[in-house]
N, C-alpha and C positions, 0 to 999 in steps of 0.2 A: 504493500500500500504506500509506503514511504516513497518508493521509486515512482509510482504512478503520480503521486502529488507533485513530486519534483519535476517529472516530465511535463505535466500539465502547466506548472508554473513557468517552466522554461519556454514552452510554446507560446503562452500568453505574453511573456516578456519580449520574445522575438517579434511577435505580431505588433506589439506597441512600438518597438524600435523601428521596424520596417515602415509602419504607417507614418511615423514621425519624419523619417527620411523622405518618404514619398511625397509628403505634403510640403516640405520645406526645401529639400535639396535638389529635386529634379527640375530641370528646365521645363517650362510649360511648352508642350509641343502638340501639334494637331495629331490626334490619335488615328492610327490606321485601324479602322473598326474591324471587329472580328468577323470571321466567316460564319454565316448562319447555317447551322446544320443541326439536324435533330439527332436524338439518341438513336437513331437507327439507320441513318444513312449518312452520307457525308455532310460536312458543314457548309452553309452558304457563304457567299463571298462577303467582302467587307461591308459592314453596315453603312448605310448612306449617311454622309456627313451633312448636317443641316447647312443650307446656304446662308451666309451672312446677308443682312439687309443691304440693298443697293445704296450706294452713296448718293445723297441728294444732289441734284444738279440745279443750275439756275432756273431751269424750267420746272423744278419741283417734280421730278419723275417719281412714279409710284414705287415703293420699296418692293423688293422681291420677297415673296413669302417662303419661309423655310418649307421644304417638301412635307415634313411631318405635320405641318399645320395647314396643309392644302388639301385636306380630305383624304389622305392616303392611309389613315389608320383603318384597319379591318376589324371592327368591334366583334364580329362573330368569331373570327379566328383568335382574337385576343382572349375572348371568353373561354373558348375551348382549350386553349393552351394553359390558362389559369387553372381550369378544372383538371386538366391532365397532369399538371405539375403537382397539384394536391393529391391526386390519385397515386402517383408514383411515390410520393412521400408516405402515403398511407400504407404502402407495401412494407415499410420498415417494421412497424409493430406486427404486421402479418408474418413477416419472416421470423421475427422473434418468437411468435407463437408456434409457427411451423417447426422450427428447430427446437424450441423449448419443450414441446410435447414429446419429442423423440429421445431426449436425454433422460437420465435417471433423476429422480426427484431431488437428490442432494446436489445436483448441478444446474438446476433450471434457472435460478437467478443469475448465475454466472453466464449462462448462454444468452439470456436477455441482455446482460451488460455488454458482452462481446459484440453483439449485433448493434445495439443502440449507441454504443460509444463511437461508432463510425460517423454518427450525425455531427457532433461538435468538431471532431478532428478533421473530417473531410470538408465540412463547411468552411472552416477557417482556411484550410489549405487551398480550396477552390477560389475563394475570394482573393486570397493573398497572391497566389501565383499559378494555380492549376488551370484556371480558365485561359490565362494568357498563353500557357504552353500548348493547350489543346486547340484553341479557336482563334488565336491572333492571326491576322492576315500577313503581317511581316514574318518572314522566315528566318530563323536563326541559322539554318543549314539548307540553303537552296541548292538544287542540282539542275544542271542544264538538261532540258528534255529534247533538244534537237529542233529540227525544222518541221513545219507542217508540210502537207502533201504538195503544196504549191511551190515548195523549195525557196520561198522568199520570206516567209513570216516565221518567226520563232514561236515554238509552243510555250505555254506558261511554264515557268520553272516548277519542278517537283520539290516539295518541302518535306524535310525530315522532322522538323521541330519548329513550333511557332514561338514568337516572343514579341510582346509589345509592352514597353515600359508603362504606357498610359493605362494599361489594363491591370497593372499590379495594384492590389487592394481596391479594384474597381474605381480607380481614379477617373476613368473615362465616363463614369455615370454620376459625377459629383456635382453637376451644375443644374440649377433650376431655371436657367436662362434658355429658352427655346432656340435662341440664335447661336448658342455656344456649341462647339464641337464635342463638349463633354456633357451635353444635355442628357438626362436620364431617360428621356422618352424617345431618343433617336431610333430609327427603324432599321431592323436587320434585313439583309437582302436574301434572295432565293438561293437554293442549292445549286448554283451554276458557277463553274470556274470562270467563264467568260459570259458577258452579256447578262449579268444578273440584274434583277429589278427589285424594287422594294416589296417585301412580303406583306406589309401591313401590320406587322407585329413588332413591338419594341424589343431592341436587342437585350435589354435588361431582363425581360421575361424569358427570352431564349436562354440566357445565361443561367437563370434559376431552374429552368426545366432540365438543362444539362447537369446542373449540380446534383439533382436527385439521382441521376444515373451514376455519377461519380461516387455518391454516398453508398448506394446499395451494392455496388460491385465487390468491394473488399468484404462487405458483410456476408456475401455468399460463400466466400472462401472458408470462413471460420467453422462452418459445419463439418468440414473434413477433418479438423483437428480438435473437435469438441471433446470436453471432459478431461483435457490434459494440458491446455495451453495456459501460460502465465499471463495474467491480465496486463501488467505493465509492459511486457514484451510485445504483446499484441498491439497496444497503443502505438508503440514505436514503429512496428512493422507497417501499420496502416498508413501512416504519414509518408513513410519512405516508398511504399509500394504505389500509392496514389501518384506520387511525383515521378517516379522512375519507370513505372510500367503503364498504369492506366492513361495518364495524360499524353505520353508520346504516341501510344497506339490509337487513342481517340483522334489525335491529330492526323495520323496516317490515313485513317479510314473515313472519318467524318468531316474533316476540314476540306473545303473545296480545293485547297492547294496541296493537300496531303498526297503523297506519291501513290498510295494504294487507291485512293479515291479517283485520281486522274488515270490510273490504269483501267478503271472500270469495275473494281471490286465492289459488290453490293452488300450492304448490311443495313437494312431498313431501321431496326430498332435495337441492335446490340447482340446479335448472335455471336459475332466475333469479339467485339469490343467488351461486352459484358460477360457472356457465358463461357466462351472459349477461354478468355483470359482467366476467369475465376476457376475453371476446371483444371487447366494446365498448371496454374499457380498452386492450387490445392494439391495436385499430384507431386509437385516439387517438394512441398513441405512434408507430405506423407512419407516420402522416400528418405528424408533426413531426420525426422523426429521419431522418438520412441513410440511404440504402440501403447494403447491404453492398458492399464493393469487388468488382467483377466481376459484380454482379447484372445479368442481362439480356444480358451479353456473353459469358459463359463458363458452363459447367455447374458447379453447386455441388451435389455429390453426397454422400449419407450415407456415412460411413466404415465403419459396421457395422450392417447390417440385422439381423443376429443379436441384437445388443444391444437394438435397438428391439423386436424380437419378444419377447425375454425381459422387457423392461420392460412391454410390453402385457399379458403373462401375469400379471405381478405386479399390474398395475392392475386386471385383471378380478377376480382373487381379492379384492383390497382393496375393490372396488366392492360386494361382497355386504354388507360391514359398512357401507359408505357409505349404501346404500339401505335394507337391511333393518333396520339399527340405528336409522334415522330414525323407526321406529315409536315411539320415545320420545315423539314429539309427539302421539300419538293422543289423542282425547277420551275422556271417562270411559266412554262406551258401547262403546268398542273395546278396553278393557283385557282381558288383560294386555299389557304392552309387547312381550313375546316371544310374542305370540299369533298370531291368524289374519292380522292385517294385516302383521306381519313375514313370515309365510310367503308372503303374496301378493307383497310387495315382493321377496323372494328369488327367487320363480319368474319374475316379470316381468323382473328383471334378467338372469337366465340366458337367457331367451328373446330379449330385445331385443338383447343383446350379440352373441349368435350370429347372429341374423338380419341385423344390421348388417354383420358380417364378410362374410356371403354376398352381400348385395345390392351392397356396394361392389365385391367381387371380380367379380361378373357385369357390372356396368356398365363397369368398367375394362377387362374382357376385350373387351367390345363396342367400346369406344372406342379402345383402343391395340392390340388384337388379342392381348394376352397378360395373364394374371392375374399379379399380383406379390405377393410376401410382404409388402412394405411396405404394399400396399393392403389385404391381409387384416387386418393389425394396426391400420391406421388406421380401417378399417370397423368393427372390433369396438369401438374407442373411440367412434366416432361413434354406434353403436347404444346404447352405455352412457350417453353424454351425453344422447341424446334421451329415454331412459326415466327419467332421474334425477328430473325433476319429476313424473312419472306413476306411479312405482313402486308406491306403496301406494294408488293411486286407480283404476287401470284393470284390466281383466280380462286373463288370459293371452292371449286372442285379440287383444285390443286392443294388448297389448305386442308381439305379432308384427308388427302393422301399423306400430306406432311404430318398431320396430327396422329393418324393411325400408325405411321412408321415410327414417329417419335415415342409412342407408348411402348411398342414392341422392342425397338432397338435399345432404348434406355433400360428397360427391364433386363434384357440380356446382358447389357454392360454392367449393371449393378451386380449380377451374379458372378462376374469375374473376380470381384474382391475376395470371394470365398475360395476361388480356385488359386489365385495368385497370392492370397493371404496378405494383402495390404490393408491397413486400417483406415479406410475412408469412413469415418464415423457416421455421417448422415448422407452419404451417397452423392457428394458434390461432383466428383469426377464422372460417375456414371450418368447422372442426370444433366448437369450443366455443361460439363466438358464435352461429353459425347453428343448430347442433344443439341447443343449450340453448333458443333461442327457439322452434324447431320443436316440441320436446317440451312446452314451456310452453303453446303454443297447442293442441296435440293433446290434452292432458289435459282441456281445456275441452270437447272433443267426446266423448272416449271414457271419461270418468269414470263409475264405478259407485258410488263412495262419496267423500265423505259426501253428495254430491248427484249426480244423473244429469247427464251431459253435455248441453249445449244450445248453440245459436248465441249466446245471450245470455252464456253462461259463456265462450265463446271470446272475445267482445268484451271481457269483464272481464279475462281473462288478457292480452289484447293491451294493455289499459290499464296493467296492472301491469308488463309488459315495457317499455313505452314510458317510463313514469315512472322505473323503476329504471335502464334503459339510458341514458336521456338524462342523468340525474344523474351516473352513473358516467363517461360520456364527457366531459362538461364539466369535472368536477373533475379527472379524469386528464389532460385536455388542459392545464389550468392548471398542475398539478404538473409535468408533463413540460416545459412551456415554461420554468418558473422554474428547474428543475434544469439544463436544457440550456443556458440562457443565463447561468447563474452559474458552476457548477462543471463543467459539461459532462456530457452523458449518454452520449456515445459515445467510443470510443477513436480515436486518430489512424490514418491509413491505414497508416503504418509498422507499428503494432502489429497491425493486421489481417493484413498480409503475414507478419509474424513468427509470428503465432499468439497467441491470448490466454492459452493455458496458460503460456507463458513470459513474455509481456509483462506480464500481470496477476498471476501467481502464482509465477513463477520455477521452474516445473516442466514436465515433459513426461510425457504418459500412457504412451508406449511407448519403450523403449530396446532396439532390435533390432539 
């Protein structure tokens, strides 16, 4: 606990120092506004900078009205993205319940804490520097992309990492003056590398929507190392992982200047950026951390399947915002944000999640001779994971196939841990890693927009998965080893016997 308090205090101190420097020491410069892109596809181009009023002339010419005051706000799309952001945030208590029900009663509060502590840590990190890394238009590491087919015009440079000093601690949203380049209401542009147009949605809202994705992704990982991780070490891991893994890959895939986005890799709502990253990072930690005490020798059973089902229900409701809200990243030809692409994503989410629940239940029924409530909840999540990268790209019929496949494939993947004997406590690798990769591949075949599916597109999707997954695995492995062999990543066996609720937090969930 002392280490946790010290770590939190250090984080707050650094935050205050950085804010002070940002406000007093940096030169005021016109921000290159971030790329607008949603959690599930690439990020849009630079947000439109409001035009300053025209200088008065002797003839008293009328001033030029800033674009965001000229009727370009789309209130319907703004409303939908506000709701979607809240729905994704609502998934955090849903995930805490989903995971909390699957652990033993002596560890349930610890699981709640491991999930929910991602909220304050990643929120500070995102506002401080995460958003700038992921969605800034200026590139810290641009790469020449060569010439266009005409042989005369250069292609837009490919970006490996974004950085805009004006976005550090959201300085670019600090003015109430509509004519200022730092106006908090400036509009983000569409998900086009070239010829982007205003989306009708304020960039600040886009940044908040994306923050919800950044928060929940590391929280998914902790299910794989449940019932043995040290709370203080987890806090340190989250801030490092968000900065070194999540933000760069989000830039590659969702920023309109990112190199994977410009290659044409599709990820509508986070199959690669959220689920594949969570799955491969979980696998890296599983391989280097000790197994739970009693794993493989005694049954480790969930203490409340009811809580898990309630959490699964919360997650499915939140997933409609997760996927359909990601229409914020559509290109100019698919506007408005709350238009037909959002409807398609909403429909495919409902279909695939339902199909996944059914197919998991059926294959489990055939395998163990009884359908289980835990299986239905897990299958629903598996179907939702698989449809995430596909949601706004495939037809409803395609979504049915993706959902059915997600339930079956993820069930089989979960069985591998018993064969290979790795301790994936709550099936993060089997459901999120495998399900996310499956969906990212299937969108290459079943896509109906912005391009028709093809075998070539499947290969391109596989390349995107391989690059993102390999990077996340290696960096997570390094982070895990450093933490484990310095301050220790897991608790001692005595703490596991006692229960992490009391050993780590001095509390118990139930007093009966």
